[in-house]
N, C-alpha and C positions, 0 to 999 in steps of 0.2 A: 422319368424322369432320368435327367442326365448323370452321367458318373460324379461329375462334382457333388450334386445334390447328395446322393448316396454316401460319398466321402463326408459331406457336412453333418449328415443324419448322423452316422456313426460314430463322428467325432461330439458330438454334442449328447450323444445314450453314454459313452466314455467318461466324458467328464462330468455328468448328472452321476452315473453310478460311482465313481472315484469318491466325489463329495459325500455321498451317502455313506458310504465304507467308513470315510474319515470321521462322520459324525457316530455313526455306531460305535468305533474304536474309542472315541472319547467316552461314550457314556459307559461302557465296559470298563473303564481304568476309574472312573469317577467313583468318589466315595459316597455320593449322595444316595440317601433314600427314598427321595420322591422327586422324580423328575418330570418336567412339564414343558413338550417342545412341538410346535406346529400342530396345536391342538390334541395330541395326543399326551398322555397323562399316566404314569407308572409309578408304582408304589414297589419298592425291591428292597434285597436284603444282601448287599455289597459281599464280597468274599473275605474271609478274616486276613487281616496283615500275616507276611510271612515273617516268624520271630526270629527265624535263624537266617542268615543271608546265604542264598545259592551258591556252592563253587561247583562251577563248571570244569576247572582245571584240573585233570588226575594226574598230574604229575607232583601233586603236594603229598599224595599218599603214599608216594615210594620211600622207602626206608633207603638211607646210605649204608653200607656196612663201617 
């Protein structure tokens, strides 16, 4: 194989892996309990919704004298 063919093969593998990662990420964020995709079938229990919004800003916890 030539060097260009290795580069093309590596690029193809990277694109396919990225697309698969995006599909998995969407399934994780989905609220569906029954998922069918590409011949695969999955019944799952989605995680519960957060009741309280997360506060990542710790500056609001300081008290001013």
